[in-house]
C-alpha positions in Angstrom: 10.8 10.7 -0.7 8.4 12.4 -3.2 6.1 15.0 -1.6 2.9 13.2 -0.8 0.7 16.0 -2.0 2.5 16.1 -5.4 2.2 12.3 -5.6 -1.5 12.3 -4.8 -2.2 14.9 -7.4 -0.3 13.0 -10.1 -1.8 9.7 -9.1 -5.3 10.9 -9.7 -4.6 10.4 -13.4 -3.6 6.8 -13.0 -6.7 5.1 -14.1 8.5 -18.5 -10.9 10.8 -18.6 -8.1 13.9 -16.4 -8.1 16.4 -16.4 -5.2 17.9 -13.1 -6.4 14.7 -11.1 -5.8 16.3 -8.1 -4.2 19.0 -7.7 -6.9 16.3 -8.1 -9.6 14.1 -5.5 -8.0 16.9 -3.0 -7.8 18.2 -3.9 -11.3 14.7 -3.5 -12.8 14.4 -0.1 -11.2 17.7 1.0 -12.8 16.6 -0.4 -16.2 13.6 1.9 -16.2 15.8 4.9 -16.7 13.7 8.0 -17.3 10.5 6.2 -16.3 11.7 5.6 -12.8 10.2 8.7 -11.3 6.9 8.8 -13.3 3.6 7.2 -12.8 4.0 5.6 -16.3 5.9 2.9 -14.3 2.6 1.7 -13.0 1.7 0.5 -16.5 5.2 -0.9 -17.4 4.6 -4.6 -17.6 8.2 -5.4 -18.5 9.2 -3.9 -15.1 6.5 -5.5 -13.1 7.1 -8.8 -14.8 10.5 -8.8 -13.3 9.0 -8.0 -9.9 6.5 -10.8 -10.2 9.2 -13.3 -10.9 10.7 -12.4 -7.5 7.8 -14.4 -5.9 7.3 -18.2 -5.6 3.5 -18.0 -5.7 0.9 -20.6 -6.8 -0.3 -19.3 -10.1 -3.1 -21.9 -10.2 -4.7 -19.7 -7.6 -5.4 -16.0 -8.1 -5.0 -14.4 -4.6 -6.9 -11.1 -4.4 -6.9 -11.1 -0.6 -3.4 -9.7 0.1 -5.0 -7.4 2.6 -5.3 -10.4 4.9 -1.7 -11.7 4.5 0.7 -11.5 1.6 3.4 -13.9 0.5 6.9 -12.8 1.0 9.4 -12.5 -1.9 11.8 -15.4 -2.6 14.7 -13.6 -1.1 12.8 -12.9 2.2 11.8 -16.6 2.4 15.4 -17.6 1.8 16.5 -15.3 4.6 13.9 -16.7 6.9 14.7 -20.3 6.2 18.5 -19.6 6.6 17.8 -18.0 9.9 15.6 -20.9 11.1 18.2 -23.5 10.2 20.9 -21.5 11.9 18.8 -21.1 15.0 17.8 -24.8 15.1 21.4 -25.9 14.9 22.0 -24.6 18.5 19.1 -22.6 19.8 20.6 -21.5 23.1 23.8 -20.2 21.4 22.6 -19.2 18.0 19.1 -17.8 18.7 19.7 -16.0 22.0 23.3 -14.9 21.6 23.7 -14.3 17.9 20.3 -13.7 16.3 18.5 -11.8 19.0 21.0 -9.0 19.2 20.5 -8.5 15.5 17.0 -7.2 16.2 18.7 -3.8 16.7 19.5 -3.5 13.1 16.0 -4.5 12.2 14.7 -1.8 14.5 17.0 0.7 12.7 15.7 -0.4 9.3 12.0 -0.1 10.3 12.7 3.3 11.9 14.3 4.6 8.8 11.3 3.6 6.7 8.8 5.1 9.1 10.9 8.2 9.7 11.5 8.1 13.4 14.2 7.3 16.1 15.0 3.6 16.4 14.4 4.0 20.1 10.7 4.5 19.4 10.2 1.2 17.5 9.2 -2.1 19.2 9.1 -5.2 17.0 5.8 -7.0 17.4 4.1 -10.1 15.9 1.3 -8.2 14.2 -0.8 -5.0 14.4 -3.2 -6.6 16.9 -0.4 -7.1 19.4 0.8 -3.5 18.8 -2.6 -1.9 19.2 -3.6 -4.1 22.2 -0.4 -3.0 23.9 -1.7 0.6 23.6 -5.4 -0.2 24.4 -4.5 -2.2 27.5 -1.5 -0.2 28.4 -2.9 3.3 28.8 -3.9 4.2 32.3 -7.7 4.8 32.5 -10.0 5.2 35.5 -13.6 4.1 35.8 -15.7 6.6 33.9 -13.0 7.7 31.5 -14.0 7.5 27.9 -12.4 6.0 24.8 -13.8 6.7 21.3 -13.5 4.2 18.5 -15.5 3.5 15.4 -17.5 0.6 14.0 -15.0 0.4 11.2 -12.1 -0.2 13.4 -10.5 -3.7 13.1 -12.8 -6.1 15.0 -10.1 -7.2 17.5 -9.6 -3.6 18.5 -13.3 -3.2 19.1 -13.3 -6.3 21.2 -10.3 -5.0 23.2 -12.1 -1.7 24.0 -15.2 -3.6 25.0 -13.1 -5.8 27.3 -11.6 -2.8 29.0 -15.1 -1.4 29.6 -16.2 -4.7 31.2 -13.1 -5.1 33.2 -12.1 -1.5 34.2 -15.4 0.4 34.1 -14.3 2.8 31.4 -16.9 4.0 28.8 -16.1 2.7 25.3 -18.0 4.9 22.8 -18.4 3.5 19.4 -19.4 5.9 16.6 -20.2 5.3 12.9 -19.6 7.2 9.7 -20.7 6.7 6.1 -18.6 5.5 3.2 -17.4 6.3 0.6 -16.1 9.4 2.4 -14.3 12.2 0.6 -14.2 14.9 3.2 -12.4 14.9 6.6 -15.3 16.8 8.2 -17.6 13.8 8.0 -15.6 11.9 10.5 -14.3 14.9 12.5 -17.8 16.1 13.1 -18.8 12.7 14.5 -15.8 12.6 16.8 -16.4 16.2 18.0 -20.0 15.2 18.9 -18.7 12.2 20.9 -16.0 14.1 22.9 -16.8 15.0 26.5 -14.6 16.3 29.4 -14.0 12.6 30.3 -12.6 11.6 26.9 -9.1 10.4 27.2 -8.3 8.5 24.0 -9.4 8.0 20.4 -8.4 5.0 18.4 -8.8 4.9 14.6 -7.5 3.0 11.6 -5.5 4.9 9.0 -7.0 2.7 6.3 -10.1 0.6 7.2 -9.8 -3.1 6.8 -13.4 -3.4 5.6 -13.3 -1.2 2.5 -9.9 0.5 2.2 -11.3 3.9 3.1 -8.5 6.2 4.1 -9.3 8.3 7.2 -8.1 11.8 8.0 -5.7 10.7 10.7 -3.6 13.8 10.9 -6.7 16.0 11.4 -8.0 13.6 14.2 -4.6 13.8 15.9 -4.6 17.6 15.8 -8.2 17.6 17.2 -7.1 15.3 20.0 -3.9 17.2 20.8 -5.9 20.5 21.1 -8.1 18.8 23.7 -5.4 16.8 25.6 -6.7 13.5 24.1 -4.4 10.7 23.1 -4.9 9.3 19.5 -3.9 5.7 18.7 -3.4 5.0 15.0 -4.0 1.5 13.6 -1.8 1.4 10.4 -2.2 -2.3 9.5 -3.4 -1.5 6.0 -1.5 1.7 5.5 2.2 1.1 6.1 4.1 0.1 2.9 0.8 0.6 1.0 0.1 4.3 1.2 3.2 6.5 0.8 3.8 8.4 4.1 6.1 8.7 7.1 5.6 9.5 10.7 5.8 13.2 10.3 3.1 13.2 7.7 0.7 12.1 10.4 2.5 13.7 13.4 1.4 10.8 15.5 2.4 9.8 19.0 1.3 6.1 18.6 1.2 3.8 15.6 0.9 0.0 15.2 1.0 -2.1 12.1 1.5 -5.6 10.6 4.4 -6.2 8.3 3.1 -9.4 6.7 0.5 -7.5 4.7 1.9 -4.7 2.5 5.6 -4.8 3.5 5.4 -8.5 2.6 7.6 -9.6 5.5 7.4 -13.0 7.1 4.1 -14.0 8.7 4.0 -12.9 12.3 5.8 -9.6 12.1 4.8 -6.0 12.9 5.9 -3.0 14.9 4.7 -0.6 17.5 5.8 3.1 17.4 5.5 5.2 20.6 6.9 8.7 20.7 9.8 8.7 23.2 8.2 11.1 25.6 5.1 8.8 25.8 6.8 5.4 26.4 6.8 5.7 30.2 3.1 6.3 30.3 2.1 3.1 28.4 2.3 -0.2 30.2 3.6 -3.3 28.3 1.2 -6.3 27.7 3.6 -8.6 29.6 5.7 -7.7 32.7 8.9 -5.9 32.2 11.6 -4.9 34.7 11.5 -1.4 36.1 14.7 -0.3 34.4 12.8 -0.7 31.1 10.1 1.8 32.0 11.3 4.3 29.5 12.7 1.8 27.0 10.8 0.8 23.9 12.1 -2.8 24.4 9.7 -3.2 27.3 7.0 -4.0 24.7 9.1 -6.9 23.4 9.2 -8.9 26.7 7.0 -11.7 25.4 9.1 -14.8 26.3 10.9 -17.2 24.0 9.9 -16.6 20.3 11.7 -17.2 17.0 14.3 -14.6 16.1 14.2 -15.7 12.4 10.9 -14.0 11.7 11.9 -10.6 12.8 15.4 -10.7 11.4 14.1 -11.4 7.9 12.1 -8.1 8.1 15.2 -6.2 7.0 15.2 -8.1 3.7 11.6 -7.2 3.1 12.3 -3.6 3.9 15.2 -3.6 1.4 13.0 -5.2 -1.2 10.3 -2.5 -0.6 12.9 0.3 -0.9 14.3 -1.2 -4.1 10.9 -0.9 -5.7 10.2 2.5 -4.2 7.1 3.4 -2.0 5.6 5.8 -4.5 6.1 3.4 -7.5 4.6 0.6 -5.5 1.6 2.7 -4.4 1.0 3.8 -8.0 1.0 0.1 -9.1 -1.5 -0.9 -6.5 -3.8 2.0 -7.5 -3.4 1.0 -11.2 -4.4 -2.6 -10.4 -7.4 -1.5 -8.5 -8.6 0.7 -11.4 -8.0 -2.1 -13.9 -10.7 -4.1 -12.3 -12.9 -1.4 -10.8 -13.4 0.8 -13.9 -14.6 -2.0 -16.3 -16.9 -3.5 -13.7 -18.5 -0.2 -12.8 -19.0 0.5 -16.5 -20.5 -3.0 -17.1 -23.6 -2.9 -15.0 -25.5 -0.4 -12.9 -25.9 -3.0 -10.2 -22.1 -2.7 -9.4 -21.2 -0.4 -6.6 -17.7 0.4 -5.2 -17.8 1.3 -1.5 -14.2 2.6 -1.7 -13.4 6.1 -3.0 -11.6 6.2 -6.3 -9.9 9.5 -5.4 -6.3 8.4 -4.4 -6.4 10.7 -1.4 -9.2 8.5 0.1 -8.7 5.1 -1.4 -5.7 3.0 -2.7 -5.1 -0.6 -3.6 -8.0 -2.1 -1.6 -11.6 -2.0 -3.0 -14.9 -3.2 -1.6 -17.2 -4.3 -4.5 -20.9 -4.8 -4.1 -23.2 -6.4 -6.6 -26.9 -5.7 -6.1 -28.7 -9.1 -5.8 -25.6 -11.2 -5.3 -24.9 -12.2 -1.7 -21.1 -11.7 -0.9 -20.7 -15.2 0.6 -22.2 -16.9 -2.4 -20.1 -14.8 -4.8 -17.0 -15.6 -2.8 -17.8 -19.3 -3.1 -18.5 -19.1 -6.8 -15.3 -17.3 -7.6 -13.3 -19.9 -5.7 -15.2 -23.0 -6.9 -15.3 -22.0 -10.6 -12.2 -19.9 -11.0 -9.9 -20.5 -8.1 -10.0 -16.7 -7.3 -9.6 -15.8 -3.6 -11.4 -12.6 -2.4 -12.7 -11.6 1.1 -16.5 -11.6 1.7 -17.1 -8.6 3.9 -20.2 -7.7 5.9 -21.0 -4.6 8.0 -24.2 -3.0 9.3 -23.8 -0.3 6.7 -22.5 -2.2 3.7 -21.4 -5.5 2.3 -19.4 -6.9 -0.6 -16.3 -8.7 -1.6 -13.0 -7.0 -0.7 -10.4 -7.1 -3.5 -6.7 -6.5 -2.7 -4.2 -7.4 -5.4 -0.5 -6.9 -4.7 2.6 -6.2 -6.7 3.1 -9.8 -7.7 -0.4 -9.9 -9.2 -0.4 -9.9 -13.0 -2.7 -7.9 -15.2 -3.8 -11.2 -16.8 -5.0 -12.3 -13.3 -6.9 -9.1 -12.9 -8.5 -9.6 -16.3 -9.5 -13.1 -15.4 -11.3 -11.7 -12.3 -13.0 -9.1 -14.4 -14.3 -11.7 -16.9 -15.5 -14.0 -14.1 -17.4 -11.1 -12.5 -19.0 -10.1 -15.8 -20.1 -13.7 -16.2 -21.6 -13.7 -12.7 -23.4 -10.4 -13.6 -24.8 -12.0 -16.7 -25.6 -15.5 -15.5 -25.7 -15.3 -11.7 -23.9 -17.6 -9.3 
């Protein structure tokens, strides 16, 4: 994998149904020849046109909310449907005895992509399940303190608040300004909040509100120096920002796979460093022999095996494109809409840093005088463009998150629609 520092430095300069999606993605990569390892690939529409044809998407709708959930490629969907049909033919035999054991190969594929031991990966249904396993699974006594931020995913904030009500812990919520381009901004806030009773810090790697990248490795180092556990919510980072486990040096990480990995809806994973597994309880009861086994976090009762088995096809598709190539494309698409709109009118504000070290494919756009909910409705009613209206005590706007199947023509339609809204209102 390309060195992340080298990639970030270089990236700063980056201003119909197909059932053979995986083969096409790999073949398109080979066809690039000398372009394959350069950021010029981000602008190569012949290449990305082949990738776009790997998806069976509704082109009557321009979906710019892939940060919520993304469609899977045609080949992933074929694998999912094939697995569902096989399971349904004889569930007791096929699902429990044939498909469930294949989860071990899925575990291996995820671990390879994340850069860890397969025995440290639990397959979950989403990032919320992964993070709530950590939040409710860590032993805390009344008076112990947990630090989180007001830009953590709302479900995680609710989970900490529930622990406070139920167990008498102190859940300390801190805030920080965005856009943020220095790790010290957040680190100083965390240092101020730490006391001798602080036991855990939970932060997102990339915030769901604005796409702000947070200094996760620095927070982990800060916590480790003080004996404080750090939980990383990677729902918007994995398969979006190019990194692996050792780039963060984390002990705990949770993510969804139906966002940027483009796996079937209802898939994710939880990483727990092997030495930490025994200390984190599962959400649901597991037999004592599993105390030090990552599989204790998968004891959730009967559930479809098809969803998690199709993850491996999504991982293969992701690898065929290449993490750095994909990240560069997402950054390029963000700049294709952000740059012209920022230049168009002084009322336009981007809450997301444009420096690729601090912001990637997600952008939170604010238009002075235009209420985000009304703008969201206008874009849908008039142009069939889907965005995400986003409100926070510190900021508001519409969140824009294209994906690799998004065409530049769709981005340009969005830009034209926004310029029309700027000129004529909504």
